[in-house]
N, C-alpha and C positions, 0 to 999 in steps of 0.2 A: 504493500499499499503506499502510496507515495506520502511524502510530509507533506501537510497544508504549507503553501507558500506563505501563508502570513508568518509563520514562523521564521520564515528568512527577513523579515522585515527590519529588525534592528541590524543584521549583517549587512543588508542594501543599504538601509541609511548611515552607516559606519565608513563605508567604501565611498559612498558619496562626499562626504566630508572630507574624507583624506582626499580624493579627486580634487575638489575644489578649494578647499583650506592649505593643503600642503602639498601643491603642486610641483614643486620642487624635489620633495622627497618621494615622490614616486618610482616605484620599482617598474619599469615598464612590463619585464616579464610575468610580474605578477597579474597586471591587469590584462595581458593576453591570456594567461591560463583562466582568468577568473573570464574572460568573455568567450572562449573555446570553449571550456569543459562546464563552466557552471550555469552560465546564462541558459544554453539549450536544456538542460534539466531543468530549470526553475520553468522554463517556458512550459515544457511538457505537464508539470505539475499544476503551473496556473491553469492550463488548457484543459484539464482532467477536472480542476476545482469548476470553473466555468461552466464544462459539459453536464456536472452534477447539479449546477442550480436550475440549469434548463429542465430537469428533467420532474 
């Protein structure tokens, strides 16, 4: 069973704050890994949640 995407909210907000406020300290490799590996997972879980709301 996928994790509820709302549980990722704190992590998403934290990453956003780092990207916006600590731009000079960002490790491009970490951002790339998140974009390539975690965003697709989160998208799939969010789509599943949305589909379950339509039922």
